[in-house]
C-alpha positions as CSV (number, residue, x, y, z in Angstrom):
1,X,86.5,-148.6,46.4
2,X,89.3,-146.2,45.1
3,X,92.2,-145.6,47.3
4,X,91.4,-141.9,47.3
5,X,88.1,-142.4,48.7
6,X,89.5,-145.0,51.3
7,X,92.0,-142.2,52.5
8,X,89.3,-139.6,53.0
9,X,86.9,-141.9,54.7
10,X,89.8,-143.0,57.1
11,X,90.9,-139.6,57.8
12,X,87.4,-138.3,58.7
13,X,86.5,-141.4,60.7
14,X,89.9,-140.8,62.7
15,X,89.1,-137.2,63.2
16,X,85.6,-138.1,64.5
17,X,87.0,-140.5,67.0
18,X,89.7,-138.1,68.1
19,X,87.6,-135.1,68.6
20,X,84.3,-136.4,70.0
21,X,82.0,-137.1,67.0
22,X,81.5,-140.9,67.1
23,X,81.5,-142.1,63.5
24,X,79.6,-145.3,62.1
25,X,80.3,-146.1,58.4
26,X,77.9,-148.3,56.6
27,X,79.0,-149.9,53.3
28,X,76.3,-152.6,53.2
29,X,72.9,-151.7,51.6
30,X,71.0,-153.9,54.1
31,X,72.4,-152.1,57.1
32,X,71.9,-148.6,55.4
33,X,68.1,-149.4,54.7
34,X,67.7,-150.9,58.3
35,X,69.3,-148.0,59.9
36,X,67.6,-145.2,57.8
37,X,64.1,-146.7,58.3
38,X,64.4,-146.1,62.1
39,X,63.3,-142.8,63.8
40,X,66.7,-143.3,65.7
41,X,68.7,-142.3,62.7
42,X,66.5,-139.5,61.5
43,X,68.8,-136.7,62.9
44,X,71.8,-134.8,61.7
45,X,75.3,-135.3,62.8
46,X,76.6,-132.3,64.9
47,X,79.0,-131.0,62.4
48,X,80.1,-127.4,61.9
49,X,78.9,-126.8,58.5
50,X,75.4,-128.1,59.0
51,X,74.9,-126.7,62.7
52,X,77.5,-123.9,62.7
53,X,76.6,-122.4,59.3
54,X,73.1,-123.6,58.5
55,X,72.0,-123.4,62.4
56,X,69.8,-126.6,61.8
57,X,67.3,-124.6,59.5
58,X,65.9,-125.6,56.3
59,X,65.2,-129.1,55.6
60,X,68.5,-130.9,54.9
61,X,70.0,-129.8,58.3
62,X,66.8,-129.7,60.2
63,X,66.0,-132.3,63.0
64,X,63.1,-133.3,65.2
65,X,59.9,-131.3,65.0
66,X,61.0,-128.8,62.5
67,X,62.1,-131.6,60.1
68,X,59.0,-133.6,60.4
69,X,56.8,-130.4,59.9
70,X,58.8,-129.2,56.9
71,X,59.1,-132.8,55.4
72,X,55.4,-133.2,55.4
73,X,54.7,-129.9,53.8
74,X,57.2,-130.4,51.2
75,X,56.2,-134.0,50.3
76,X,52.3,-132.8,50.1
77,X,53.2,-129.8,47.9
78,X,55.4,-131.7,45.5
79,X,52.7,-134.4,44.9
80,X,50.1,-131.8,44.3
81,X,52.3,-130.1,41.8
82,X,52.5,-133.7,39.8
83,X,55.5,-135.3,41.3
84,X,53.7,-138.5,41.9
85,X,53.3,-141.2,39.1
86,X,49.6,-141.3,38.8
87,X,48.8,-137.5,39.6
88,X,46.4,-135.6,37.6
89,X,48.7,-132.7,37.7
90,X,51.6,-134.6,36.2
91,X,50.8,-133.4,32.6
92,X,51.1,-129.8,33.7
93,X,54.3,-130.4,35.2
94,X,55.7,-132.3,32.3
95,X,54.8,-129.2,30.2
96,X,56.9,-126.9,32.4
97,X,59.8,-129.3,32.2
98,X,59.3,-129.3,28.4
99,X,59.6,-125.5,28.3
100,X,63.0,-125.4,30.0
101,X,64.2,-128.2,27.4
102,X,63.1,-126.0,24.5
103,X,65.1,-123.0,26.0
104,X,68.2,-125.5,26.1
105,X,67.6,-126.6,22.4
106,X,67.2,-122.9,21.2
107,X,70.5,-122.2,22.8
108,X,72.1,-125.4,21.2
109,X,70.8,-124.5,17.8
110,X,72.3,-120.8,18.2
111,X,75.8,-122.4,18.9
112,X,75.4,-124.3,15.6
113,X,78.6,-126.4,14.7
114,X,80.7,-124.6,17.3
115,X,82.0,-126.3,20.3
116,X,79.9,-125.6,23.4
117,X,79.8,-126.0,27.3
118,X,76.7,-128.1,27.1
119,X,76.7,-129.0,30.9
120,X,76.6,-125.2,31.8
121,X,73.9,-124.4,29.3
122,X,71.8,-127.5,30.7
123,X,72.2,-126.1,34.3
124,X,71.0,-122.7,33.3
125,X,67.8,-124.1,31.4
126,X,67.1,-126.6,34.2
127,X,67.7,-123.8,36.8
128,X,64.7,-121.8,35.3
129,X,62.5,-124.9,35.4
130,X,63.4,-125.3,39.2
131,X,62.9,-121.5,39.8
132,X,59.3,-121.7,38.5
133,X,58.5,-124.6,40.6
134,X,60.1,-123.3,43.7
135,X,59.6,-119.5,43.4
136,X,56.9,-119.0,40.7
137,X,59.4,-117.0,38.6
138,X,62.1,-117.5,36.0
139,X,64.9,-115.2,35.0
140,X,65.2,-113.4,31.6
141,X,67.8,-115.1,29.3
142,X,71.3,-113.8,30.0
143,X,70.1,-111.9,32.9
144,X,73.0,-110.5,35.0
145,X,71.5,-111.4,38.5
146,X,70.8,-114.8,37.5
147,X,74.6,-115.6,36.3
148,X,75.6,-113.8,39.4
149,X,73.5,-116.1,41.6
150,X,74.7,-119.3,39.8
151,X,78.4,-118.3,40.4
152,X,77.7,-118.1,44.0
153,X,75.9,-121.5,43.9
154,X,78.5,-123.1,42.0
155,X,81.6,-121.8,43.8
156,X,79.7,-122.5,47.3
157,X,79.1,-126.1,46.3
158,X,82.8,-126.7,45.6
159,X,84.0,-124.9,48.5
160,X,81.6,-126.7,50.9
161,X,83.3,-129.9,50.0
162,X,86.7,-128.5,50.4
163,X,85.8,-127.2,53.8
164,X,84.8,-130.6,55.1
165,X,87.7,-130.8,57.7
166,X,85.9,-128.0,59.5
167,X,83.4,-130.3,60.6
168,X,85.7,-132.2,62.9
169,X,88.2,-129.3,63.6
170,X,86.3,-126.1,63.7
171,X,89.1,-124.2,65.1
172,X,91.1,-124.8,61.9
173,X,89.1,-121.8,60.4
174,X,91.0,-119.5,62.8
175,X,94.7,-120.7,62.1
176,X,94.5,-121.5,58.4
177,X,94.2,-118.3,56.1
178,X,92.8,-120.6,53.2
179,X,90.2,-122.2,55.4
180,X,89.3,-119.0,57.0
181,X,88.8,-117.5,53.5
182,X,86.7,-120.4,52.3
183,X,84.3,-120.2,55.4
184,X,84.0,-116.4,54.7
185,X,83.1,-117.0,51.1
186,X,80.4,-119.7,52.4
187,X,79.0,-117.4,55.0
188,X,78.9,-114.2,52.5
189,X,77.5,-116.4,49.7
190,X,74.6,-117.7,52.1
191,X,74.0,-114.0,53.0
192,X,73.8,-112.9,49.5
193,X,71.6,-115.8,48.5
194,X,69.1,-115.0,51.3
195,X,69.0,-111.4,50.2
196,X,68.0,-112.3,46.9
197,X,65.4,-114.6,48.0
198,X,64.1,-111.9,50.4
199,X,63.5,-109.7,47.3
200,X,61.8,-112.5,45.4
201,X,59.5,-113.2,48.4
202,X,58.7,-109.3,48.9
203,X,57.4,-109.4,45.2
204,X,55.4,-112.7,45.7
205,X,53.7,-111.3,48.7
206,X,52.7,-108.3,46.8
207,X,51.2,-110.4,44.0
208,X,49.2,-112.7,46.4
209,X,48.2,-109.7,48.5
210,X,49.8,-110.9,51.6
211,X,51.5,-109.0,54.4
212,X,54.3,-110.3,56.6
213,X,52.8,-111.6,59.8
214,X,53.9,-110.1,63.1
215,X,56.5,-112.5,64.6
216,X,57.7,-113.9,61.2
217,X,60.3,-111.2,60.3
218,X,64.1,-112.0,60.0
219,X,66.0,-109.3,62.1
220,X,69.1,-109.4,59.7
221,X,66.8,-108.0,56.8
222,X,65.1,-105.3,58.8
223,X,66.7,-102.6,56.6
224,X,67.2,-104.6,53.5
225,X,65.0,-102.6,51.2
226,X,66.5,-99.2,52.3
227,X,69.6,-99.6,50.0
228,X,68.1,-98.3,47.0
229,X,65.4,-95.5,46.4
230,X,63.1,-98.1,44.8
231,X,63.9,-100.9,47.3
232,X,66.2,-102.9,45.0
233,X,69.0,-105.1,46.6
234,X,72.5,-104.8,46.2
235,X,74.3,-107.8,44.5
236,X,78.1,-108.2,45.1
237,X,80.1,-110.3,42.8
238,X,83.1,-111.8,44.3
239,X,85.5,-114.8,44.3
240,X,87.7,-116.4,46.6
241,X,90.4,-116.0,43.9
242,X,89.6,-112.5,42.9
243,X,90.7,-109.2,44.5
244,X,88.1,-107.0,42.9
245,X,84.3,-107.1,43.5
246,X,81.5,-105.9,41.2
247,X,78.2,-104.6,42.4
248,X,74.8,-104.2,40.6
249,X,71.2,-103.9,41.9
250,X,68.5,-106.4,41.3
251,X,65.1,-105.2,40.2
252,X,62.7,-108.1,40.9
253,X,60.1,-106.7,38.5
254,X,62.4,-108.3,35.7
255,X,61.1,-111.8,36.8
256,X,58.8,-113.6,34.7
257,X,55.9,-114.9,36.6
258,X,54.6,-118.5,35.7
259,X,51.0,-119.8,36.0
260,X,51.7,-123.0,37.8
261,X,51.9,-123.6,41.6
262,X,55.2,-123.0,43.4
263,X,56.7,-123.9,46.8
264,X,56.9,-120.2,47.8
265,X,53.0,-119.5,47.4
266,X,52.2,-122.7,49.3
267,X,54.8,-121.7,52.3
268,X,53.5,-118.0,52.3
269,X,49.9,-119.0,52.7
270,X,50.6,-121.8,55.3
271,X,52.7,-119.1,57.2
272,X,49.7,-116.7,57.2
273,X,47.4,-119.3,58.3
274,X,49.4,-120.4,61.2
275,X,50.3,-116.9,62.5
276,X,46.6,-115.8,62.3
277,X,45.6,-118.9,64.2
278,X,48.3,-118.5,66.7
279,X,49.5,-122.0,66.3
280,X,52.5,-123.1,68.1
281,X,53.9,-124.5,64.9
282,X,54.0,-120.8,63.5
283,X,57.6,-120.9,64.5
284,X,58.4,-123.4,61.7
285,X,57.3,-120.8,59.3
286,X,59.4,-117.8,60.1
287,X,61.0,-115.8,57.3
288,X,64.3,-117.2,58.4
289,X,63.3,-120.8,58.1
290,X,61.7,-120.0,54.7
291,X,65.1,-118.6,53.3
292,X,67.2,-121.6,54.4
293,X,64.2,-124.0,53.0
294,X,64.2,-122.3,49.6
295,X,68.0,-122.5,49.5
296,X,67.8,-126.3,50.4
297,X,65.0,-126.9,47.7
298,X,66.9,-125.0,44.9
299,X,70.2,-126.6,45.5
300,X,68.6,-130.2,45.9
301,X,66.5,-129.7,42.9
302,X,69.1,-128.4,40.5
303,X,72.6,-129.3,41.5
304,X,72.3,-133.1,41.9
305,X,70.2,-133.3,38.6
306,X,72.5,-131.0,36.6
307,X,75.7,-133.0,37.9
308,X,74.0,-136.3,37.0
309,X,73.2,-135.2,33.5
310,X,76.6,-133.6,33.0
311,X,78.1,-137.2,33.8
312,X,75.5,-138.8,31.6
313,X,76.2,-136.7,28.6
314,X,80.0,-137.2,29.2
315,X,79.5,-141.0,29.3
316,X,77.3,-140.7,26.2
317,X,79.9,-139.1,24.2
318,X,82.5,-141.8,25.4
319,X,80.2,-144.7,24.5
320,X,78.6,-143.7,21.2
321,X,76.9,-147.2,20.8
322,X,75.1,-146.7,24.0
323,X,73.9,-143.4,22.8
324,X,72.6,-144.8,19.6
325,X,70.5,-147.5,21.5
326,X,68.9,-144.9,23.5
327,X,68.2,-142.6,20.4
328,X,66.5,-145.4,18.6
329,X,64.5,-146.2,21.6
330,X,63.3,-142.6,21.9
331,X,62.4,-142.4,18.3
332,X,60.5,-145.6,18.5
333,X,58.3,-144.9,21.4
334,X,58.1,-141.2,20.7
335,X,58.1,-140.6,17.0
336,X,56.2,-137.4,17.6
337,X,56.6,-134.7,20.4
338,X,54.7,-135.8,23.4
339,X,54.7,-136.1,27.1
340,X,57.5,-138.2,28.2
341,X,57.0,-141.2,30.5
342,X,60.2,-142.5,31.8
343,X,58.6,-146.0,32.3
344,X,58.4,-146.3,28.5
345,X,62.2,-145.8,28.0
346,X,63.9,-148.4,29.9
347,X,67.2,-148.1,27.9
348,X,67.5,-144.5,28.7
349,X,66.6,-144.9,32.4
350,X,69.1,-147.8,32.6
351,X,72.0,-145.7,31.3
352,X,70.9,-142.7,33.9
353,X,71.0,-145.3,36.6
354,X,74.3,-146.7,35.5
355,X,75.7,-143.1,35.5
356,X,74.4,-142.6,39.0
357,X,75.8,-146.0,40.1
358,X,79.4,-145.5,38.6
359,X,79.8,-141.8,39.8
360,X,77.7,-141.5,42.9
361,X,76.9,-137.8,43.0
362,X,77.3,-137.8,46.8
363,X,80.0,-140.3,47.2
364,X,80.0,-140.5,51.1
365,X,76.3,-139.8,51.4
366,X,74.8,-137.2,53.7
367,X,75.7,-138.1,57.4
368,X,72.8,-138.8,59.6
369,X,72.7,-138.3,63.3
370,X,71.6,-140.7,65.9
371,X,69.1,-139.0,68.2
372,X,68.9,-141.8,70.9
373,X,71.0,-144.8,72.2
374,X,70.1,-147.6,70.0
375,X,71.2,-150.9,68.3
376,X,72.0,-151.6,64.7
377,X,72.6,-155.3,64.3
378,X,74.6,-156.4,67.3
379,X,76.2,-153.0,67.8
380,X,75.2,-150.4,70.2
381,X,75.1,-146.8,68.5
382,X,75.5,-144.0,71.2
383,X,73.2,-140.9,70.9
384,X,74.9,-138.2,68.8
385,X,76.8,-140.6,66.6
386,X,77.4,-139.7,63.0
387,X,76.2,-142.4,60.7
388,X,77.7,-142.2,57.1
389,X,76.1,-144.2,54.2
390,X,79.1,-144.8,51.9
391,X,77.5,-144.7,48.7
392,X,80.5,-145.1,46.8
393,X,81.3,-148.4,48.3
394,X,77.7,-149.5,47.9
395,X,77.7,-148.7,44.1
396,X,81.3,-149.9,43.4
397,X,81.3,-153.3,45.3
398,X,82.8,-156.0,43.1
399,X,80.9,-158.6,45.1
400,X,77.6,-157.1,43.9
401,X,78.6,-155.3,40.7
402,X,80.5,-157.2,38.0
403,X,83.4,-155.2,36.6
404,X,82.1,-152.2,38.7
405,X,84.6,-149.8,36.9
406,X,83.0,-150.5,33.4
407,X,80.2,-148.3,32.3
408,X,77.5,-151.0,31.5
409,X,73.8,-149.8,31.4
410,X,72.7,-153.5,30.6
411,X,73.2,-154.4,34.2
412,X,70.0,-152.4,35.0
413,X,68.0,-154.3,32.3
414,X,66.2,-157.5,32.8
415,X,65.9,-160.2,30.1
416,X,62.5,-158.9,28.9
417,X,64.1,-155.3,28.5
418,X,62.3,-153.9,31.6
419,X,64.1,-151.7,34.1
420,X,65.7,-153.6,37.0
421,X,65.9,-151.7,40.4
422,X,68.6,-153.6,42.6
423,X,68.3,-153.2,46.2
424,X,72.0,-152.3,46.4
425,X,71.5,-149.2,44.2
426,X,70.4,-146.3,46.3
427,X,71.2,-142.9,44.5
428,X,68.6,-140.9,46.5
429,X,69.4,-142.5,49.7
430,X,66.8,-144.4,51.6
431,X,64.3,-144.4,54.5
432,X,62.7,-141.5,56.3
433,X,65.3,-138.9,55.1
434,X,65.2,-140.0,51.5
435,X,65.3,-137.1,49.0
436,X,61.7,-136.0,48.4
437,X,62.4,-134.7,45.0
438,X,63.6,-138.0,43.6
439,X,60.7,-138.2,41.2
440,X,61.2,-134.7,39.9
441,X,64.9,-135.6,39.3
442,X,63.8,-138.5,37.0
443,X,61.2,-136.4,35.3
444,X,63.9,-133.7,34.7
445,X,66.5,-135.9,33.5
446,X,64.3,-138.2,31.3
447,X,62.4,-135.3,29.7
448,X,65.4,-133.4,28.7
449,X,67.5,-136.3,27.3
450,X,64.5,-137.6,25.3
451,X,63.9,-134.4,23.6
452,X,67.8,-133.5,23.1
453,X,68.5,-136.9,21.7
454,X,65.5,-136.9,19.1
455,X,67.2,-134.1,17.5
456,X,71.0,-134.0,18.5
457,X,74.0,-136.6,18.8
458,X,76.5,-135.4,21.3
459,X,80.2,-136.1,20.9
460,X,83.4,-134.5,22.5
461,X,85.1,-131.4,21.1
462,X,88.4,-132.3,22.6
463,X,90.4,-135.3,23.8
464,X,88.6,-137.6,26.3
465,X,89.3,-137.0,29.8
466,X,92.2,-139.1,31.5
467,X,91.4,-141.8,34.0
468,X,92.4,-139.5,36.7
469,X,90.1,-136.7,35.6
470,X,87.2,-139.2,35.3
471,X,87.5,-139.7,39.0
472,X,85.7,-136.3,39.2
473,X,86.0,-132.9,41.0
474,X,85.3,-133.2,44.7
475,X,82.7,-130.7,46.3
476,X,79.4,-131.3,48.0
477,X,78.6,-133.2,44.8
478,X,81.1,-135.1,42.7
479,X,81.4,-133.2,39.5
480,X,82.7,-134.2,36.1
481,X,85.7,-132.8,34.4
482,X,84.8,-129.7,32.4
483,X,84.6,-130.7,28.5
484,X,83.2,-129.1,25.5
485,X,80.9,-130.9,23.2
486,X,79.6,-130.8,19.6
487,X,75.9,-131.3,19.0
488,X,75.3,-132.9,15.7
489,X,71.8,-132.2,14.0
490,X,69.8,-135.3,13.1
491,X,66.8,-135.8,11.3
492,X,63.9,-136.9,13.2
493,X,62.7,-140.1,11.8
């Protein structure tokens, strides 16, 4: 484990001990699996960013009955959309993913032989696939509101990581001007995101012929649609580093509806049913909870996948021989355009797994909370303790991975060429709070790369990043250094 991460971990663990958040750091995969399989560790640590800003809403920060309820709903809906390996709906989902890939390929073709920010283009195209699955809409190409929203998301993701010290020392936000500005940016970005979602929800309700149930309203949005004669919401463009702001109004009629199922429709229908029946669980489907849940689903669905693919493309450009092995496999298995099945592309999946190992997207994992006094091994863990699964240590342990700092996809391949899944490899965490969208991430990653590499070879348009730059940019996720690519056109054999 690198000295930088050792320092961060020691720093946060010491702060936890000094200021009342008991911290347990797990760097052994067996302990991680044992712990997170128990209900005792299914909570969230009492941190400022998760409880003070998110208020325990959504699904990532939720606990107890709310978390169990929302987890069950999300898992059921995702499976019905085709995010299980043997679902009859899988082919429809694959076509939705393919449409986003074709949008990316069109943009790559337009760029021609020029250097391009391929990671940014990829994020925008995948973003619209995720928009369709979550909201039932996608944004038109080059839409102003879409780019405004992505700026909020990207800057917020970075600043959330920077603000990590506030988890342990909340009062710092009152005495540090820089930290105070960061918290202001995060809370304002959250409010702006919720306003945009409320506008999309309103249009979706009208399309479904639904009325907001009594008791479901979010008080902060009571006068939201009075800002414009036609009910459009105001979007304010801002940045931590900018003094001027720009404003524009968002017209939800510009959104392009899709035919497939979406999370939002299912939530609205479930909300209506619960409130009409007077169910006690109706409180779990309020508009406020819906806003936080949609934000969690969008962030989890897009950011981790796009960052993984950005690292993957960088490693492919740095290791062209690995890229050629993958391309040959793709052309051999899929000589013609077809639905992509990741199980038939072990070379590609091994390279994606190796990318997730060598650059863990969430290096210190997502901290869990202990909801009752319990034991882990021979150690007593008190209620309220923060339990950190140190993914960077799991994935870079030299006792498990030979030459862990080397990019070597073959470590995930068995002698017969099939894909290996070592127990020490936990990219989506494990247990009861394991990421419910892991299968969607695999489908998005594999579907995009398979179609891109059938037509293009990627290479760097500048000097390779330095070893220091390859350590990544710390935020909520560990992002790669920004690089431009050339995409060379290749004949499809």
